[in-house]
N, C-alpha and C positions, 0 to 999 in steps of 0.2 A: 641721572637726573641733568639736564642741561641748564645751565645756567647765565650762559651769555651766548648769543649768537651775532656774528656780523654777517651782513648780506649786501651783495651788490645788486642792487633792483633796476629795473627798466619800467616806468610808468608814464600812463599819457599824463597831461598836464591837470586834468581833473579826476580823480579827488587831488586836492590839495596835499602836502605832507603835513599839513596841521590835521587835516581828517584822517587820513593813513595811519598818523600815529596814535591819534585817538583810539581809530579802529583796533588796531593792535594792540594797544597799552589795555584795552577791556577784555582781553581773551584771560583766560583761567591761567594762573602760575606766574604772570607777567606783572613786574612792579615798576620797568619803566623802559621807555622807548626814546630813542634818540635818532633822528633822520636828517642828514645833510643832504644840501644839494650838491651834485658833482659836476653836473654838465646839463645844458638846457638846448635842444635844437627845435626845429618847428614842430614837430609832434609829441615830443617825450621828453622826460625828465629822466637824468641819471642818478640814482640817489644811493648813498649808504645808509643802511639800517643798522643800528644797535640795540640789542635786545637784551634785558637783562631780568631774573627772576628766579622762582624757587624750583620752577619746574615747568621749563619753555615746552611745549608740544610744536615741534617743527611742522607737522601735517597742517595742525589748525593756522599756524601763522603763514605758511605756504598757501593755504585755500582763502583766507582771508587777504592776502596781498592779490590772488586770482579774481577774486571778487571784485577788487577794485579796478581790474583790468592789467594789472601790471604782472611782471615775470621776474623769478629769481635767476640773474644771471650766474652768480657764483656765491658758495658761502666761503666768505674769506677768513672767517675764525669762529672757533667755538670751545667754549668752558663747560667742563661737567665736572661732577664730582659733589662733594660736600661743602667746598669754599673755592671762590674765584682765585685763579692765580693769573697775576699780571705777567706780562713778557718782560724779561731783563734783557738789556743788551749786553752782550759780552764782545771781549777783542775782536772777536772775528767779524763784528757786526760794524765795525768802522772803516 
């Protein structure tokens, strides 16, 4: 079971990040969506999407993003299992 996805997405200016978040948030198994605007150019927005839930279906998320005219550039993080595990900094990370 996927509990968290972090996606790098390129989307057109419309729909807005508000509408995109609402659409993704309505999918079954998703309890929360956070979208942050990273970069804007003449035609597109580059956004970071963090999705949390009890059982995220990646294919449904990908399809909803595609319906909005956007494309996933990369999967930057994923958490699966019974509970969410946050990243921990180690001495090597400094």
